[in-house]
C-alpha positions in Angstrom: -0.3 -0.1 -0.1 3.1 2.5 0.8 4.3 1.9 -2.6 1.1 2.6 -4.6 0.8 6.0 -2.2 4.1 6.9 -2.9 3.6 6.2 -6.6 0.4 8.2 -6.4 2.4 11.2 -5.4 5.1 11.3 -7.7 2.3 10.8 -10.6 0.4 13.7 -9.6 3.8 15.5 -9.5 4.9 15.0 -12.4 1.6 15.5 -14.0 1.4 19.1 -12.2 5.1 19.6 -13.8 3.8 18.6 -17.2 0.4 20.2 -17.2 1.5 23.6 -15.7 3.3 24.7 -18.9 1.7 25.0 -22.4 3.2 22.4 -24.6 3.3 21.9 -28.5 0.6 20.1 -29.5 2.0 17.1 -31.6 1.3 13.2 -31.4 3.9 12.5 -28.8 2.4 15.0 -26.4 -1.2 13.6 -26.9 -0.3 10.0 -26.4 2.1 11.1 -22.9 -1.3 13.1 -21.8 -2.9 9.6 -21.8 0.0 7.8 -20.6 -0.1 10.2 -17.2 -3.7 10.1 -17.0 -4.0 6.5 -17.5 -1.4 5.9 -14.6 -3.1 7.9 -12.2 -6.5 6.6 -13.0 -4.5 2.8 -12.7 -3.3 4.0 -9.1 -6.5 5.1 -8.1 -8.1 1.9 -8.9 -5.2 -0.1 -7.2 -6.0 1.8 -3.8 -9.7 1.0 -4.4 -9.0 -2.8 -4.9 -7.5 -2.4 -1.1 -10.6 -0.8 0.2 -12.6 -3.1 -1.5 -11.3 -6.5 -0.2 -12.0 -5.0 3.3 -15.2 -3.9 2.9 -16.6 -6.4 0.2 -19.0 -8.0 2.5 -20.9 -5.1 2.7 -21.0 -4.0 -1.4 -22.4 -5.7 -4.4 -20.3 -8.6 -5.9 -20.4 -6.6 -9.0 -18.7 -3.6 -8.0 -16.5 -5.9 -6.6 -15.4 -7.2 -9.7 -15.9 -4.0 -11.6 -13.1 -2.5 -9.5 -11.2 -5.2 -9.8 -11.0 -5.7 -13.7 -11.0 -2.0 -14.6 -7.6 -2.1 -12.4 -6.7 -4.6 -15.0 -8.2 -2.6 -18.1 -6.3 0.7 -16.9 -2.9 -1.6 -17.4 -3.9 -2.6 -20.6 -4.6 0.5 -21.7 -1.2 1.8 -20.7 0.4 -0.8 -22.5 -2.0 0.0 -25.6 -0.7 3.5 -25.4 3.0 2.5 -25.6 2.2 0.4 -28.7 0.4 3.1 -30.3 3.5 5.3 -29.1 5.5 3.0 -30.8 3.7 2.9 -34.1 3.7 6.7 -34.2 7.8 7.0 -33.7 8.4 4.1 -36.3 5.8 5.3 -39.0 4.6 9.1 -37.9 2.2 9.6 -41.0 0.5 5.9 -41.0 -2.3 6.2 -39.0 -3.9 2.4 -40.2 -2.3 0.8 -37.4 -3.3 3.1 -34.7 -6.7 2.6 -35.6 -6.5 -1.2 -35.7 -5.1 -0.9 -31.8 -7.7 1.1 -31.2 -10.2 -1.4 -32.0 -8.1 -4.4 -30.5 -8.6 -2.3 -27.4 -12.0 -2.1 -27.6 -12.1 -6.4 -28.0 -10.1 -6.1 -24.9 -12.1 -4.3 -22.9 -15.0 -6.4 -23.6 -12.8 -9.6 -22.7 -12.1 -8.4 -19.4 -15.2 -7.4 -18.2 -16.7 -10.5 -19.9 -14.3 -13.1 -18.3 -14.5 -13.9 -14.4 -12.3 -13.1 -12.3 -11.8 -14.7 -8.6 -10.4 -13.0 -5.4 -8.3 -15.4 -3.2 -7.7 -14.2 0.5 -5.6 -15.8 3.5 -6.7 -13.6 6.4 -4.3 -14.9 8.9 -1.4 -14.5 6.4 -2.9 -11.1 5.0 -2.5 -12.2 1.4 -5.1 -11.1 -1.3 -5.0 -11.3 -5.1 -7.0 -11.8 -8.0 -6.8 -14.7 -10.3 -8.9 -16.7 -12.8 -9.5 -15.9 -16.9 -10.0 -12.5 -16.8 -6.0 -12.2 -15.1 -4.8 -14.7 -17.4 -6.1 -12.7 -20.5 -4.4 -9.8 -19.4 -0.9 -11.7 -19.1 -1.6 -12.8 -22.7 -2.4 -9.4 -24.0 0.6 -8.2 -22.4 3.1 -10.6 -23.9 1.7 -10.0 -27.4 2.0 -6.4 -26.7 5.9 -6.9 -25.9 6.2 -9.2 -28.8 5.0 -6.5 -30.8 6.9 -3.4 -29.3 10.1 -6.2 -30.1 9.3 -6.5 -33.6 8.7 -2.3 -33.8 12.3 -1.9 -32.3 13.5 -4.4 -34.8 11.8 -3.0 -37.6 12.9 0.4 -36.9 16.8 -0.2 -35.7 18.0 2.0 -38.9 15.5 5.2 -37.9 17.8 5.8 -35.0 14.9 6.4 -32.6 18.0 7.4 -29.9 16.4 7.7 -26.2 12.4 7.5 -27.4 12.9 3.7 -27.6 13.9 3.9 -24.1 10.3 3.4 -22.2 9.6 0.5 -24.9 12.1 -1.3 -24.0 12.0 -0.6 -20.1 8.3 -2.0 -20.5 9.4 -5.3 -22.2 12.3 -5.9 -19.3 9.8 -4.6 -16.4 7.2 -6.6 -17.4 9.0 -9.7 -17.4 10.1 -9.1 -13.8 7.0 -8.3 -12.8 5.6 -11.5 -14.2 8.4 -13.6 -12.2 7.6 -12.0 -9.3 4.3 -12.3 -9.5 4.3 -15.8 -10.4 6.5 -16.3 -7.2 4.4 -13.7 -5.2 0.8 -13.3 -6.3 0.0 -11.1 -3.8 2.9 -8.3 -4.7 1.4 -6.1 -7.7 4.1 -3.5 -9.0 2.6 -2.9 -12.7 1.5 0.8 -11.8 4.0 1.9 -9.8 6.7 0.5 -12.9 4.0 2.6 -14.6 5.0 5.9 -12.8 8.8 5.2 -13.6 8.0 4.6 -17.2 5.8 8.1 -17.4 9.0 9.9 -15.7 11.5 8.0 -18.2 9.2 8.8 -20.9 8.9 12.7 -19.9 12.4 13.1 -20.9 12.6 11.2 -23.8 9.7 12.2 -26.0 9.5 15.4 -28.1 8.3 17.7 -25.8 9.2 21.1 -26.1 7.8 23.9 -23.7 5.6 26.4 -25.9 6.7 29.5 -23.6 10.1 28.3 -24.5 9.9 28.0 -28.3 8.0 31.7 -28.6 10.8 33.1 -26.5 13.1 31.7 -29.0 11.1 32.6 -31.9 11.0 36.1 -30.5 14.8 36.3 -30.0 15.1 35.3 -33.5 12.7 37.8 -34.7 15.1 40.7 -33.1 18.2 39.0 -34.0 17.1 38.9 -38.1 15.6 42.3 -37.1 19.4 43.3 -35.6 20.9 41.9 -38.6 19.2 43.8 -40.8 19.5 47.2 -38.9 23.4 46.6 -38.9 23.2 45.5 -42.6 21.5 48.3 -43.7 23.6 50.4 -41.6 26.8 49.5 -42.8 25.3 49.7 -46.5 23.9 53.6 -46.1 28.0 54.1 -44.2 29.6 52.5 -47.8 27.0 54.6 -49.9 27.9 57.7 -47.9 31.3 57.3 -48.2 31.3 56.8 -51.9 29.9 60.9 -52.2 32.8 62.4 -50.7 35.4 60.4 -52.0 34.1 60.7 -55.8 33.7 64.4 -54.8 37.5 64.7 -54.4 38.1 62.8 -57.9 35.6 65.3 -59.4 37.2 68.3 -57.5 41.0 67.0 -58.5 39.6 66.8 -62.4 38.2 70.4 -62.0 41.2 71.7 -60.5 43.5 71.1 -63.4 41.1 72.6 -65.9 40.7 75.8 -63.6 41.8 78.9 -65.3 41.9 81.5 -62.5 43.1 81.2 -58.6 39.5 81.9 -57.4 38.0 78.7 -59.3 41.2 76.7 -57.4 40.2 78.3 -54.1 36.6 77.1 -54.3 37.9 73.8 -55.3 40.0 73.3 -52.8 37.1 74.2 -50.2 35.2 71.3 -51.9 37.9 68.9 -51.6 38.6 70.3 -47.6 34.7 69.5 -47.3 34.7 66.0 -49.3 37.8 65.4 -46.7 36.3 66.1 -43.6 33.1 64.2 -44.7 35.0 61.2 -45.3 36.9 61.4 -42.1 33.8 61.7 -40.3 32.6 58.7 -41.6 35.6 56.8 -41.2 36.3 57.7 -37.9 33.5 59.4 -35.7 30.6 57.2 -37.0 31.8 54.0 -37.1 34.8 54.0 -34.9 34.3 53.6 -31.0 37.7 53.2 -30.0 39.1 52.1 -26.0 39.0 56.2 -25.8 35.4 56.4 -26.1 35.2 53.4 -23.9 37.4 55.2 -20.9 36.0 58.6 -21.1 32.6 57.3 -19.6 33.2 58.6 -16.4 31.2 61.7 -17.7 28.6 62.8 -15.4 25.1 62.0 -16.9 21.5 60.4 -15.6 20.1 57.3 -16.7 17.1 57.6 -19.4 14.6 55.4 -21.4 16.1 55.3 -25.2 12.3 54.8 -26.5 11.1 57.9 -24.3 13.9 60.1 -26.2 12.9 58.7 -29.4 9.4 59.4 -28.8 10.2 62.8 -26.9 11.9 64.0 -30.4 9.4 62.4 -33.1 6.4 63.9 -31.2 8.1 67.1 -31.0 9.2 67.3 -34.2 5.4 66.1 -35.8 4.0 69.6 -33.8 6.5 71.8 -35.4 5.7 70.5 -38.9 1.6 71.1 -38.0 2.2 74.4 -37.4 4.8 75.3 -40.2 2.2 73.7 -42.4 -0.1 75.8 -42.5 2.4 78.2 -44.7 4.5 75.1 -46.3 4.2 71.7 -47.7 6.6 69.7 -46.1 6.6 66.2 -45.6 8.3 64.1 -42.3 9.8 60.8 -43.0 10.9 59.4 -39.5 13.4 56.3 -40.1 14.4 54.3 -36.5 17.0 51.5 -36.5 15.4 49.5 -33.4 19.3 48.3 -32.6 19.2 50.2 -29.6 19.4 49.6 -25.9 16.8 50.3 -23.5 18.6 53.1 -21.1 21.2 54.8 -21.7 23.3 57.4 -19.5 24.0 61.1 -20.5 22.6 64.2 -21.0 19.0 63.4 -22.2 17.5 67.3 -22.4 20.7 68.3 -24.4 20.4 65.4 -26.7 16.9 66.3 -27.5 17.7 70.1 -27.4 20.6 69.5 -30.2 18.2 67.2 -32.6 15.2 69.3 -32.4 17.1 72.6 -33.1 18.1 70.9 -36.5 15.2 69.9 -37.4 13.6 73.3 -36.2 15.9 74.9 -38.7 15.6 72.5 -41.4 11.6 73.3 -41.3 12.7 77.3 -41.2 14.5 76.9 -44.3 12.1 74.5 -46.1 9.2 76.1 -47.7 8.3 72.3 -50.0 9.4 69.4 -49.9 10.7 67.0 -47.0 12.7 66.2 -43.8 14.3 63.0 -43.3 15.1 62.4 -39.7 17.0 58.9 -39.3 18.3 57.2 -36.6 21.0 55.0 -36.8 22.9 53.4 -33.6 26.2 51.4 -33.1 27.7 49.9 -29.8 30.6 48.6 -28.5 31.6 48.0 -25.2 29.6 49.8 -23.0 29.2 53.0 -25.5 26.2 53.2 -27.5 26.8 55.8 -30.6 23.8 57.7 -31.7 23.8 58.9 -35.3 21.1 61.4 -36.1 20.5 62.6 -39.9 18.6 65.7 -40.9 17.8 65.8 -44.3 15.8 68.3 -46.0 15.1 69.7 -49.3 15.4 73.2 -48.3 17.3 76.5 -49.4 21.0 74.8 -48.5 24.4 76.4 -47.7 27.6 77.5 -49.7 30.8 75.6 -49.0 32.1 78.4 -47.6 29.9 78.7 -44.8 29.6 75.0 -44.0 33.6 75.0 -43.7 33.5 78.2 -41.4 30.9 76.7 -39.2 33.1 73.2 -38.9 36.4 74.8 -38.5 35.4 77.2 -36.0 37.2 77.1 -32.8 34.9 79.1 -30.7 33.4 77.1 -27.6 30.5 77.3 -25.2 31.7 78.1 -21.5 31.1 75.0 -19.8 29.7 77.4 -16.7 27.0 78.3 -19.0 26.1 74.9 -20.6 23.6 74.2 -18.3 21.7 77.7 -18.8 21.1 76.7 -22.7 17.4 75.6 -22.7 16.1 76.3 -25.8 15.2 73.9 -28.1 15.6 76.5 -31.1 19.4 76.9 -31.1 21.4 78.3 -34.3 23.9 75.8 -36.1 26.8 77.6 -34.8 25.7 77.2 -31.3 24.5 73.7 -31.7 28.2 72.6 -33.1 29.7 74.2 -30.0 27.2 72.9 -27.8 27.7 69.2 -29.1 31.8 69.6 -28.7 31.3 70.6 -25.3 29.1 67.1 -25.2 32.1 65.2 -26.9 29.8 64.4 -30.1 30.8 65.5 -33.7 28.6 67.1 -36.7 28.9 66.9 -40.4 27.4 69.0 -42.9 27.0 68.2 -46.4 24.6 70.9 -48.2 23.9 72.2 -52.1 22.8 75.6 -52.7 19.1 75.5 -53.5 18.6 71.9 -53.2 19.1 71.0 -49.5 20.9 70.3 -46.2 21.9 66.8 -44.8 23.1 67.0 -41.2 24.9 64.5 -39.6 25.6 64.3 -35.9 27.0 62.1 -33.3 26.4 61.7 -29.4 28.1 58.8 -27.4 26.1 57.8 -24.2 26.7 55.1 -21.7 24.7 51.9 -21.8 23.0 51.3 -18.7 23.7 47.5 -17.4 20.6 45.6 -16.8 20.4 42.5 -14.4 20.4 40.3 -17.7 23.8 41.6 -19.1 25.3 41.6 -15.6 24.5 38.0 -15.7 25.5 37.2 -19.1 29.1 39.2 -18.2 29.3 36.9 -15.0 28.8 33.9 -17.2 31.2 35.1 -19.5 34.1 35.7 -16.9 32.9 32.1 -15.8 33.6 30.6 -18.7 36.9 32.2 -19.5 37.9 31.3 -15.7 37.0 27.5 -16.0 37.1 26.5 -19.8 40.2 24.3 -19.8 41.3 25.9 -23.5 44.0 28.8 -23.6 42.8 31.9 -25.6 44.8 33.4 -28.0 44.2 37.1 -29.5 46.1 37.3 -33.2 46.0 40.8 -34.5 47.8 41.3 -38.3 46.3 43.7 -40.7 46.9 41.3 -43.8 44.1 39.3 -43.7 45.5 35.9 -45.7 48.4 35.9 -43.1 45.8 36.4 -40.5 44.0 33.3 -41.4 46.7 31.4 -41.4 48.3 32.1 -38.2 44.6 31.7 -36.9 44.7 27.7 -38.3 48.1 27.0 -36.9 47.1 28.3 -33.7 43.3 26.2 -33.9 45.2 23.1 -34.1 47.1 23.4 -30.6 43.6 23.3 -29.1 43.1 26.7 -28.2 40.0 29.5 -28.4 41.7 31.9 -31.2 40.1 35.8 -31.7 41.6 36.9 -35.0 41.3 40.7 -35.7 42.5 43.0 -38.5 42.7 45.8 -36.4 45.8 46.0 -33.8 43.9 48.7 -31.3 41.1 46.1 -31.1 44.0 44.3 -28.8 43.6 47.0 -26.6 39.9 47.7 -26.2 39.6 43.5 -25.4 41.8 43.9 -22.6 40.2 47.2 -21.5 36.6 45.6 -21.5 37.9 42.5 -19.4 38.5 39.8 -21.7 40.9 37.7 -20.4 44.1 36.1 -23.0 46.7 33.3 -22.2 48.8 35.0 -25.6 48.9 38.0 -27.1 50.6 37.7 -31.0 51.0 41.2 -33.0 52.1 41.8 -36.4 55.3 44.2 -36.3 54.4 46.6 -39.1 50.5 46.8 -38.5 49.3 50.4 -39.4 48.1 52.6 -38.5 49.2 51.3 -34.9 52.7 49.6 -34.9 52.6 46.5 -32.3 55.1 48.7 -30.1 52.4 51.4 -29.8 50.2 48.8 -29.0 52.1 47.1 -26.4 53.0 50.6 -24.7 49.1 51.5 -24.6 48.6 47.7 -23.0 51.0 48.6 -20.2 49.4 51.5 -18.9 47.0 48.9 -17.5 48.4 47.9 -14.4 46.5 44.6 -14.4 47.4 43.6 -17.8 50.4 40.6 -17.4 49.7 38.4 -20.8 52.6 37.6 -22.8 52.5 39.3 -25.9 54.5 37.9 -28.6 55.8 40.2 -32.0 55.9 38.6 -35.6 59.2 40.2 -37.2 60.3 39.6 -40.7 63.7 37.6 -40.9 65.8 40.8 -42.0 65.0 42.1 -38.0 66.1 38.8 -36.2 69.4 40.8 -35.5 67.4 43.1 -33.5 65.6 40.3 -32.1 67.0 41.4 -28.5 66.0 44.8 -28.7 62.1 44.0 -28.8 62.4 41.8 -25.8 64.1 44.9 -23.9 61.0 46.8 -25.4 58.7 44.4 -23.4 58.0 41.9 -25.7 57.8 38.2 -24.2 59.1 36.6 -27.5 59.4 37.1 -31.4 58.1 35.0 -33.8 60.1 34.9 -37.6 57.6 35.2 -40.1 59.3 33.2 -42.8 59.1 30.2 -40.1 55.8 30.7 -38.8 54.9 26.9 -38.6 57.8 25.9 -36.2 57.2 29.2 -34.4 53.9 28.4 -34.2 54.7 25.1 -32.4 57.4 26.8 -30.3 55.3 29.4 -28.7 52.2 27.3 -28.0 54.5 24.8 -25.6 56.2 27.9 -24.3 53.1 29.8 -23.6 50.0 27.6 -23.8 
């Protein structure tokens, strides 16, 4: 009786765990639901059997027989459900065997209730058990089902069932053990307790996905796809934008050779200067978040919700246009990169003030056409770079005027910075405010065709609990991962690939980068390595300049190896004196990788 009660509590607990979460409505889950329910009902009738034995004199013999026979029916139901499960995994699309099993089960129920059953009882010894044709029929059906299951396993041996076949195998093995035990000790009934064990094993072997987890994965997939699309669109826009100033420089150089007067040449030089500044702005100010940007975020600021900032900017812009469009005809296009952090730290008021001032300026000088307000985002470490682009079809500006605005060295007095609260700053003041904020600006304009102003403002990312947890997990993995980690920096992609392959053969985690400065950025962000390998003559940062900056970090103690050409081997000792741990000769790189790996990894 104790074993039955324990099995009942266990089965109820397992059912609560299973049914407490929404599951995928596939065939295996439908069968498993039936298996769980049939086991619990079987245990209930097993307990009723004990009760009936004690009160049989006071109740109808028909009711006594019904309880005993229903217990047998529930065992046969469990066996048939396993048979259905076996047929399902053997041939998922073929429903004919399942129909045959259903028909045979109905016949089995009729036979169990029709055949007689008897109760043996020895009150003195406290022994009770059932016997007779009905019980023998259940044994025969169980043996038949076991043989069919063996046939299913043999027929499906090439299908690679994996663990799915485990409950079927154990049913056969346990069934044989139960039969032997009951032949020796007929008063011991273990069938439903074994069913409870099989239910537990089956829980871990069936295709049993959690719908909530699937939905989370799908949402994450959508976010990842959106992020990838946003990044791809951003990179495409950057590549397209950089073509414009480069093509402008090429055209200006051609025009310069044909210019006749000094005035024409001066004008062309101004144009070249503007295009060169625009190219530099795109390459450096937009795309390059360096360790210096990472370090400077000891700046003061307050946390704010990024979405609220963007909604405020959009709402204010729309309100300005409603007023302006009483006399004008301007269409607003607001394009947003969705890959922005939830919370940022910085000057919420000044960011909004600068953007809205530029929008207000575009509205002021545009009578008809459009204003495009775009936001792109790029992040690295704890830095979020907000890139606002305000493009209009307004009056435009002369090149000289633009260069004057961008080259102005006049600054806002920091003490007066917080007193600037207008949402309608003029462009010179916007440029000055951006300088105080550590931001940058670029202006491109054609007189009579419109103006595009791009501003870049860095803000610090607020680390939420999830990000902090991920960082902790990352740190844990770095500390306890058996593999050594090697960082390789080489501005030649071919030699970098070769180095990566050679070090990977040494059972290491290899991180390769074409940008030497990445070594500094990664170390400053907390990454840990067993070895750093730097190419000697990288551009724009040499291996020596990178090592020098790494050494400024007092906690840095990673061996740094430099790769030099053979003709520099005679000054190898000088590199060691400069602080490098060792030197690798490029022309003997395979042997050198082996030597360095044995020494440092």
